[in-house]
N, C-alpha and C positions, 0 to 999 in steps of 0.2 A: 472583520474591522481592523484586526491587528496589522492585516498585509498593508492598509491604508495609513496607519499611523508609525509603523515601523516594519517596513519589508523585509529588513534582514533577519528579524526576529521572527516572522513567519517561515521565511526560507528554512532558517534552523530548526523551528518546532516540525517542520514538514520532513526535514531530513533524519531527526529521531525518530519521527513515526515512521518513515520508510526502513530505516535500520531496527527498529524492533518488529516491523513485519516480517524481516527477511530472517531474524534472529528466530521469531516464531516458526516460519516456514521450514528453517533449517532443523529444527527439534522436530518438528511434525515427521519430516523425512527421514530422521533416525528412527523415531520411534516407530514408524510403518516399516522400517527395513528389519526392526529387531522382531515386530510381530510378524513378518512373512517369513521370517528364519526360524524355525522351532529351536535349533542350535546355533543360535547368533553367537559369534566371536565376538567376545567382550575385551580382546587386547588393544593395547595400543593402537589409534590409527597410523598408517603409513606417512612419511613424509617425503620431502625431496630427498633426503640422505639416504632413504631406500630405494632410489632409483638404481644404482651403479646393482645391486643385488637382484633387482627385478631382471635387470640387462643381462645378467650373468645367467641368470635360470633361463632366459629365454635363447641364449646362446646354448647352453645345454640342450633347448629342443630343436637345434638347427638353425635357429633364425641368425644371420649374420649382422648383429646389430652393434652400432661404434655410437657411443655417449661422447657428446661434447658439452662443456658447461663453460659460459661466457659471462663476465662481469662479478662483481662484488656478491659472494654468496651470504648475505646479511642475512639476518632473522626475519622471516616472512609471517604474518598472521596463520594460525593453525588451519583456518579454511582454506588460504592459499596453497599452504603446503600439502594437504590432503586433496586438493583439485589438481594441483599440478602432479602430484602422482598420479592420480585415476586418469587423466588425460594420457599420459604416457603407458599405463596399463592397458586403457583401451586401445590405444594405438597399435600396441605392439601385437595385441590378441588379433585386432582386426586384420594386420598384417598376413599371420600366420593362417587364420580362418579364409581369409579371401586370395592372398596371393602366393601363399607356401613361403618356404624357407628363400626367400629375397633378400639383398642387401639392403640394411634399413639404416637410417640415421636418426638419432634422437637430439636435438640440441634443447639446452635449458639456458635460457640468456636472462641474467639478471639485470634490469636496468633500473634508473632512479626512478621511472615511474610504476614499476612492477615485476612481470614475469612474463616471458615468452616461452611456451613449449611448443617444439615442433618436432614431428614425425614425420619422416619422408621415405618412401619404400620406391624400390626398384618396380618395373613391370613383372607382374607374376603369372604363374599358369591358372591362377584362379578365375573365376566369372564373376565380373561386378555384379555386384547386387544378388548374386543367388543366395535364396533363404539357406540359412544354417540353424541348426538348432542353438538355443541362447533364451536368453530374458527378454529380449527385444527392448529392451532398455537401452542398450548401447550408445550410440551417438546422440540419439533424442534427450536421452537421459542427462549425459555428459555436458551437452548443448544446457540443459536445464540449470544443471549445477555451476557451470561457469557464468550464465547469466546472471544467477542470484548472486554471485560476489561482483556485480558490475563488470564483468569482463565479456569476451567474445569468443568464438570457436567458429572457424571455418575449415570444411573440406573441399578439397579440390582434386581433380585429376589432373596429373601432370601432363604435357606434350607427347613424353615418351610411354605413356601408359600408366606409369606409377601413382602414387596416390600421396597425399600430402594432409595432415590434420595439424592446424594451428591454433593455440588457445593464447589469447592476451589477458593477464589477471592483472589486476590494480593491486598496490601493496600499501596503500593509504588507509585511512580511517574507513572509509567505506567498507573496505574487506576485512578489518580487524575482528579476531574473534568467530568469525563465521566459520562454523562446522558443519559441512554438507555430508 
């Protein structure tokens, strides 16, 4: 009945309910991750400021990765920071696993609407889609993490055989405080 008498109040209430549901889901995922890992690392979660170090470690492994940051690097909600880092981490890990040590670009673009993170690799000697050891949570888990913040994740093969992972994350109220 609130929707008939005050539609905006109903919309606001539904947004609060959605936000609470996302918060609860994020807390549950964090708890499940801790329970799955007997030796859970309780150190602070990584942020976008940790991406240069991640790229440096990948270079030490032989991956020629270039990092570019565009836009105003304003403060972003913790969930966006962590998810942006995880997108880069998963993207670079996938390049090493599936393509090998090929030229790779990481672009982190801060815009007025949010954050765009893109990892683009040259074609490699690997075999796309081959089964490799791992948690099997990689890209599907990353997609869920990004969508939980109201963002989107796309993965595409480039015309030259390389690969692109692109995440678009909102930085507004909907993403505030989400820890996934």
